[in-house]
C-alpha positions as CSV (number, residue, x, y, z in Angstrom):
1,M,126.6,86.2,103.8
2,S,124.5,89.3,103.5
3,S,122.3,90.7,106.0
4,V,118.5,91.1,105.9
5,I,118.9,95.0,105.4
6,E,121.9,94.0,102.6
7,E,119.5,91.7,100.7
8,I,116.7,93.8,101.0
9,A,119.0,97.1,99.6
10,H,120.1,94.8,97.0
11,W,116.6,93.9,95.9
12,I,115.9,97.9,95.6
13,A,119.1,98.6,93.6
14,K,118.1,95.7,90.8
15,R,114.7,97.3,90.5
16,D,113.6,99.8,87.7
17,D,111.1,97.7,85.9
18,F,108.2,98.2,88.2
19,S,104.8,97.1,86.3
20,D,102.1,99.4,84.8
21,L,99.9,97.5,86.9
22,A,102.1,98.4,90.3
23,R,102.2,101.9,89.1
24,T,98.5,102.5,88.7
25,R,97.6,100.6,92.5
26,A,100.3,102.7,93.8
27,K,98.8,105.7,92.1
28,Q,95.2,105.2,93.4
29,A,97.0,104.4,96.7
30,V,98.5,107.8,96.8
31,S,95.4,109.4,95.8
32,D,93.1,107.5,98.2
33,T,95.9,108.3,101.3
34,F,96.0,112.4,100.0
35,A,92.2,112.1,100.9
36,C,92.5,110.9,104.0
37,M,94.8,113.1,104.9
38,V,92.2,116.4,103.7
39,A,89.6,114.6,105.7
40,G,91.7,114.5,109.1
41,C,93.0,118.2,109.4
42,D,90.2,119.2,111.6
43,D,90.9,115.8,113.8
44,F,92.0,117.0,117.5
45,S,95.3,114.7,117.3
46,T,96.2,116.9,113.7
47,K,95.6,120.0,115.6
48,A,97.5,119.0,118.7
49,V,100.7,117.8,116.7
50,R,100.2,121.6,115.0
51,S,100.2,123.2,117.7
52,A,103.1,121.0,119.8
53,F,105.6,122.1,116.7
54,A,104.0,125.8,116.0
55,L,107.1,127.3,116.2
56,S,108.6,125.4,113.5
57,I,105.3,125.8,111.3
58,G,105.5,129.3,109.2
59,T,105.6,130.5,105.7
60,G,108.8,129.5,104.8
61,G,110.3,125.6,105.0
62,E,111.1,123.3,102.5
63,A,107.6,121.6,102.4
64,S,103.7,122.0,103.3
65,V,102.3,121.6,106.1
66,T,98.3,119.8,106.4
67,A,96.3,122.4,106.8
68,G,98.4,125.3,106.4
69,G,102.2,126.7,107.0
70,R,105.4,125.1,105.8
71,S,108.2,123.5,107.5
72,T,110.9,120.9,107.3
73,A,110.1,117.9,105.3
74,A,110.4,115.6,108.8
75,V,107.5,118.2,110.3
76,A,105.7,118.3,107.3
77,A,105.5,114.7,107.4
78,L,104.9,114.2,110.9
79,V,101.4,116.4,110.7
80,G,100.3,114.8,107.4
81,A,100.8,111.1,108.6
82,T,98.8,112.0,111.8
83,A,96.0,113.7,109.4
84,A,96.1,110.6,107.4
85,H,95.3,108.3,109.7
86,A,93.4,110.3,112.1
87,L,90.3,108.9,111.1
88,D,91.2,105.7,110.3
89,F,90.0,105.7,106.9
90,D,93.2,105.0,105.4
91,D,94.5,101.8,103.9
92,N,95.4,98.3,105.2
93,F,98.6,96.4,104.6
94,K,98.2,92.5,105.7
95,P,102.0,91.8,104.9
96,G,103.1,94.5,107.0
97,M,100.4,94.5,109.4
98,S,99.9,98.0,109.0
99,H,98.2,101.3,107.6
100,A,100.9,101.3,105.2
101,S,100.2,104.3,102.9
102,A,99.4,106.7,105.8
103,V,103.0,106.6,106.6
104,L,104.5,106.8,103.7
105,V,102.9,108.9,101.3
106,P,103.3,112.1,103.6
107,A,106.8,111.2,104.0
108,L,107.3,110.9,100.4
109,L,105.3,113.8,99.5
110,A,107.1,116.5,102.2
111,V,110.5,114.8,100.6
112,A,108.9,114.9,97.2
113,E,108.2,118.5,97.4
114,A,111.2,119.6,99.1
115,T,113.5,118.2,96.0
116,G,110.8,118.9,93.5
117,T,110.4,115.4,92.1
118,D,108.5,114.3,89.0
119,G,105.2,111.7,89.5
120,H,106.8,108.8,88.5
121,R,109.6,108.7,90.7
122,L,107.3,109.4,93.3
123,I,105.2,106.6,92.4
124,D,108.1,104.4,91.9
125,S,109.7,105.2,96.0
126,Y,106.2,104.2,96.9
127,L,106.7,101.0,95.5
128,V,110.2,100.8,97.2
129,G,108.8,101.4,100.3
130,L,105.7,99.0,100.2
131,Q,107.4,96.2,99.0
132,V,109.8,96.7,102.0
133,Q,107.1,96.9,104.6
134,A,106.3,93.4,103.1
135,F,109.5,92.4,103.3
136,V,110.3,93.4,107.0
137,G,106.7,92.1,107.9
138,A,107.3,88.7,106.8
139,G,110.1,88.1,109.2
140,V,108.4,89.2,112.4
141,G,104.9,87.9,111.1
142,P,101.6,88.2,112.6
143,S,103.1,87.2,116.2
144,H,104.5,90.7,116.3
145,Y,101.2,92.5,115.9
146,T,99.3,89.7,118.5
147,A,102.1,90.9,120.8
148,G,100.9,94.6,120.7
149,W,103.2,96.0,118.5
150,H,101.5,98.9,116.0
151,G,102.7,97.8,112.8
152,T,102.2,100.9,111.3
153,S,105.0,102.6,113.3
154,T,107.2,99.9,113.4
155,I,107.3,98.2,110.2
156,G,106.0,101.5,108.5
157,C,109.0,103.3,110.2
158,I,111.1,100.8,108.2
159,G,109.9,100.5,105.0
160,T,109.3,104.1,104.8
161,A,112.6,104.7,105.2
162,A,113.9,102.7,102.6
163,G,111.5,104.7,99.9
164,V,112.3,108.4,101.7
165,A,116.1,107.0,101.1
166,W,115.7,105.9,97.3
167,L,113.7,109.3,96.7
168,M,116.3,110.9,98.0
169,G,118.9,109.6,95.5
170,L,120.9,107.1,97.8
171,D,123.0,104.4,96.8
172,T,122.9,100.8,97.8
173,E,125.0,101.3,101.1
174,G,122.7,104.5,101.9
175,I,119.7,102.9,102.2
176,S,121.3,100.0,104.0
177,R,122.3,102.7,106.5
178,A,118.9,104.5,106.6
179,L,117.1,100.9,107.2
180,S,119.7,100.1,109.7
181,I,118.7,103.7,111.4
182,A,114.9,103.5,111.6
183,V,115.0,100.2,113.3
184,S,116.5,102.4,116.2
185,M,113.3,104.5,115.6
186,A,110.5,102.0,115.0
187,A,108.1,101.9,118.4
188,G,104.3,102.1,119.0
189,V,102.3,99.9,121.2
190,K,98.6,98.7,120.3
191,G,97.7,99.5,123.9
192,Q,96.7,103.2,122.8
193,F,94.3,102.1,120.5
194,G,91.2,103.9,120.7
195,T,93.0,106.9,121.9
196,P,94.8,110.2,119.7
197,I,97.7,108.4,120.3
198,K,97.1,105.9,117.4
199,P,97.1,108.5,114.6
200,L,100.2,109.9,116.1
201,H,101.7,106.6,115.4
202,A,101.7,107.3,111.7
203,G,103.2,110.9,112.3
204,L,106.0,109.6,114.3
205,A,106.9,107.0,112.5
206,A,106.6,109.1,109.1
207,R,108.7,111.7,110.7
208,N,111.1,109.2,111.8
209,A,111.5,107.6,108.4
210,V,112.6,110.9,106.9
211,E,114.8,111.7,109.7
212,A,116.2,108.0,109.2
213,A,117.3,108.2,105.4
214,S,118.3,112.1,106.2
215,L,120.8,110.8,108.8
216,A,121.9,108.1,106.6
217,L,122.7,110.4,103.7
218,S,124.9,112.6,106.3
219,G,127.2,109.0,106.8
220,M,125.7,108.2,109.8
221,T,125.6,104.4,110.4
222,G,124.6,101.5,112.5
223,R,124.7,97.6,112.3
224,L,123.2,95.8,109.1
225,D,121.9,92.6,110.9
226,I,120.4,94.6,113.3
227,L,117.1,92.8,111.9
228,E,118.2,89.3,112.5
229,R,120.9,89.4,115.4
230,Q,121.1,89.0,119.1
231,Q,118.8,91.7,120.6
232,G,117.9,93.0,116.9
233,F,114.3,93.5,116.0
234,L,113.2,90.2,115.3
235,E,114.1,88.8,119.1
236,L,112.9,92.1,120.6
237,F,109.7,92.9,118.1
238,G,108.9,89.3,117.0
239,G,106.4,88.0,119.7
240,A,106.2,84.6,120.5
241,D,106.4,82.8,117.2
242,P,108.2,85.1,114.4
243,K,108.8,83.5,111.3
244,G,112.4,85.0,110.3
245,W,113.3,86.0,107.2
246,D,114.4,83.8,104.3
247,L,116.9,85.7,102.1
248,D,116.6,83.7,99.1
249,Q,112.6,84.4,99.0
250,I,114.1,88.2,99.3
251,S,116.2,87.6,96.2
252,I,113.9,86.2,94.1
253,T,110.8,88.1,94.6
254,T,109.6,89.5,91.3
255,D,106.0,90.3,91.2
256,H,105.7,93.3,93.6
257,V,103.4,92.4,96.4
258,I,101.0,95.2,95.6
259,E,100.5,93.1,92.1
260,T,99.8,89.9,94.2
261,I,98.3,90.9,97.3
262,G,98.0,94.7,97.2
263,V,96.5,97.6,99.5
264,I,93.3,97.3,101.2
265,P,91.4,101.1,100.7
266,K,88.9,101.2,103.4
267,R,85.6,101.5,102.9
268,H,84.2,102.5,106.1
269,P,86.2,104.9,108.7
270,C,86.6,103.0,111.5
271,C,89.4,100.3,112.7
272,G,90.2,97.7,110.3
273,S,89.4,94.7,112.8
274,T,85.5,95.6,112.4
275,H,85.2,95.5,108.4
276,L,84.9,91.8,107.7
277,V,81.7,91.6,110.1
278,V,80.5,94.9,108.9
279,D,80.6,93.7,105.2
280,M,78.7,90.9,105.8
281,I,76.2,93.0,107.7
282,L,75.7,94.9,105.0
283,D,75.6,92.2,102.2
284,L,73.0,90.6,104.6
285,K,70.6,93.7,105.1
286,T,70.6,93.9,101.3
287,E,69.9,90.2,100.7
288,V,67.7,89.8,103.8
289,G,66.1,93.2,104.9
290,F,65.9,93.6,108.4
291,E,65.6,96.9,110.3
292,P,67.6,97.3,114.0
293,D,64.2,96.0,116.0
294,D,63.9,92.7,114.0
295,V,67.6,91.8,115.3
296,M,67.6,89.6,118.6
297,A,71.5,89.0,118.5
298,V,74.5,89.5,116.5
299,E,77.2,87.0,117.7
300,T,80.6,87.7,116.0
301,L,84.0,85.5,115.6
302,V,87.1,87.7,115.1
303,G,91.2,86.9,115.5
304,I,92.7,87.4,118.9
305,A,94.5,90.5,117.7
306,N,91.4,92.1,116.5
307,Q,89.3,91.4,119.6
308,R,92.1,93.3,121.5
309,N,92.0,95.8,119.2
310,L,88.3,96.5,119.4
311,A,88.0,97.3,123.5
312,Y,85.5,99.6,123.6
313,P,81.7,97.9,123.4
314,E,80.6,100.9,125.0
315,P,82.4,103.9,123.1
316,V,82.4,107.3,124.6
317,D,83.6,109.1,122.2
318,E,84.4,109.3,118.5
319,M,87.7,107.9,118.8
320,E,86.5,104.9,120.7
321,A,83.7,104.6,118.6
322,R,86.0,103.5,115.7
323,F,87.7,100.7,117.7
324,S,84.1,99.5,118.9
325,M,82.3,96.5,117.2
326,Q,79.4,97.0,118.8
327,Y,79.5,100.5,118.1
328,C,80.3,99.9,114.1
329,V,77.9,96.9,113.6
330,A,75.0,98.9,115.1
331,R,75.4,101.8,113.1
332,A,75.8,99.4,110.1
333,I,72.3,98.1,110.9
334,A,70.8,101.0,111.5
335,K,71.9,103.2,108.4
336,G,72.8,100.6,106.2
337,R,76.3,102.2,105.3
338,L,79.1,103.8,107.5
339,E,80.4,107.2,106.9
340,L,82.9,109.6,108.2
341,S,79.5,111.6,109.7
342,D,79.0,108.7,112.1
343,F,82.2,109.3,114.3
344,T,81.8,112.4,115.4
345,P,81.0,113.4,119.1
346,E,77.4,114.5,118.5
347,A,77.2,111.0,116.4
348,V,78.6,109.1,119.7
349,S,76.7,111.4,122.2
350,A,73.1,110.5,120.1
351,H,74.1,106.8,119.5
352,G,76.5,105.4,121.5
353,R,74.1,103.9,123.6
354,D,71.5,102.4,121.7
355,S,70.0,99.1,122.9
356,L,71.1,97.6,119.9
357,L,75.1,97.5,120.9
358,Q,73.6,95.6,123.8
359,R,73.2,92.5,121.3
360,V,76.4,92.7,119.4
361,T,78.6,90.2,121.0
362,M,82.4,89.2,119.7
363,R,84.8,86.6,120.9
364,S,88.2,85.1,119.4
365,Y,89.3,82.0,117.7
366,S,91.8,80.1,120.1
367,A,95.6,80.9,120.3
368,E,95.8,77.1,119.0
369,A,93.6,77.5,116.3
370,E,95.4,80.4,115.3
371,K,98.5,78.8,115.7
372,L,97.7,76.2,113.2
373,A,95.8,78.3,110.8
374,G,98.5,81.0,110.5
375,D,96.3,84.5,109.5
376,S,94.0,82.7,107.3
377,L,90.7,82.2,109.9
378,P,88.1,84.2,108.4
379,H,85.8,86.4,110.4
380,R,82.5,84.8,111.0
381,L,78.9,85.9,112.1
382,T,75.8,84.7,113.5
383,L,72.7,86.8,112.5
384,K,69.4,86.0,114.9
385,L,66.3,87.8,113.9
386,R,63.1,88.2,116.6
387,D,61.4,86.0,113.9
388,C,63.6,82.9,114.5
389,R,65.3,83.4,111.1
390,T,69.2,82.6,111.5
391,F,72.0,83.4,109.1
392,D,75.5,82.5,108.9
393,A,78.5,84.4,107.3
394,E,82.1,84.4,106.8
395,R,84.7,86.4,105.0
396,S,88.5,86.4,104.9
397,Y,89.0,89.7,103.2
398,A,87.4,93.1,103.3
399,K,85.7,94.8,100.3
400,G,88.6,96.5,98.7
401,A,91.2,93.7,98.7
402,I,91.9,92.4,95.1
403,S,89.3,89.6,95.4
404,E,86.6,92.4,95.2
405,Q,88.3,95.6,94.8
406,F,87.1,98.8,94.8
407,T,85.6,100.2,91.4
408,D,86.4,103.7,89.7
409,E,82.9,104.9,91.1
410,D,84.1,103.7,94.5
411,R,86.9,105.7,94.6
412,V,85.7,108.7,93.4
413,A,82.9,108.7,95.9
414,K,85.2,108.1,98.9
415,F,87.8,110.8,97.7
416,L,84.7,113.7,97.4
417,D,83.5,112.5,100.6
418,C,86.9,112.9,102.1
419,C,87.3,116.3,100.6
420,R,84.0,117.7,100.5
421,E,84.7,120.7,102.3
422,L,86.7,121.8,99.6
423,G,84.2,121.7,97.3
424,T,83.2,119.7,94.8
425,S,84.9,121.2,92.2
426,Y,88.1,121.9,93.8
427,A,87.8,118.2,95.0
428,A,87.2,116.6,91.5
429,D,90.0,118.6,90.1
430,L,92.5,117.2,92.3
431,F,91.6,113.8,91.6
432,E,91.7,114.2,88.1
433,R,95.5,115.1,88.2
434,L,95.9,112.6,90.8
435,E,94.7,109.7,88.2
436,S,97.6,111.5,85.9
437,L,100.3,111.6,88.6
438,E,103.0,109.8,86.3
439,R,102.6,112.7,84.0
440,E,103.3,115.3,86.4
441,S,106.4,116.7,85.8
442,D,106.6,118.1,89.1
443,V,104.5,117.1,92.5
444,R,104.3,120.5,94.2
445,F,100.9,120.7,93.1
446,L,100.0,118.9,95.9
447,G,101.6,121.0,98.2
448,R,99.9,123.8,96.9
449,A,96.9,121.8,97.3
450,I,97.3,121.4,100.9
451,Q,98.3,125.4,101.5
452,E,95.7,126.1,99.3
453,A,92.8,123.4,101.3
454,P,92.2,125.7,104.2
455,E,91.9,128.8,101.9
456,V,88.9,127.3,100.0
457,H,87.2,126.5,103.1
458,T,88.1,129.3,105.7
459,P,86.4,127.3,109.0
460,R,88.9,124.7,108.9
461,S,91.4,126.9,108.6
462,T,90.8,129.2,111.1
463,A,90.0,125.7,113.5
464,A,93.4,124.1,112.3
465,L,96.1,126.9,112.9
466,G,94.2,127.5,116.3
């Protein structure tokens, strides 16, 4: 009988027929994540990682490092993924309980640049890595995340290792080895949310995925049943109620997860646990029309894991603000939108003690309710205005999900917002090339764009390299 890892590797070996829809959505995810990498260049977490690895970043090396310099593919993946996740503007992936693309894209770009990969193969490697994140996530289920594991750095590492190994040209046995190795490199606890370590989780996962695939290429091996065996991933990381894996379900999977569930690009640059509520607030603000002084109370009901994520009712810095339901709701009410400019030290200093934050409360479903409903419970909102009107709303999916997809205009606007410091013309040209990524014979142009970006915006170069 095959192990879970072997079944996954066999599934990969059989797939050379990804649909046009799957490839289009993968291409859009690459574009969105690349923009988040650019936007995150100046974040403290990115600069700290660059500083820590300064001795290995220079003018030589096989891959471009975000915000300037070159290094090994592993270090380039580390810095790039940290930048991609730094502002919490990167996509969500429910099956993996992860920010899937923040790990996948920087790792794949680094290896693709080192090997001179074409755009079509890069896109397919993304689809391999994403599907494996879904397969691994299906086994440990929501209880893995609720227990406190950061799926981005655990499931993300394992799934990305498969995508990188496939991109490197490893065969079925080699991909299996990479997956086994990656299980031993998976780590990251959610208690670090609201600190610079959270984006570092994505960076470490991307670096570890590259190194796991490289080790597999050299012949390193481990147990192929390490996901399901005693003292394996499921037993140690599964939480209170893991689902386990159905090998037949893996084997018969035909439609790609990006077609059936998709990744969810973020509309708001903050923790995804706030997004359903913020979307409801913005919808009501459009429909009803109210100002901060009109609001008497905002009552929110979210999942247990979501409540745990949002641990900062009175944030003191921009990282805490991204993980504060109170701050995100208050800024959405005040402005009618959330932007990157709302999550700066200056913005949090100016608005982190607004009286409206005290009128926003949050509670979670009971453990019993979640167990009965699985992960299908909606987030709920009750808005009470001072004129005695009350409005109730609920949402199961954030805007950007397949049920309410981004428009082309949404995607362009977000890309230009993230890349605004590069100049509109420069950013628009990058977006157009990414739109036709599958026709690029060599994706090294993205590495050149990373290299050129600091030159276009000199202050960023000086800050990031310092």
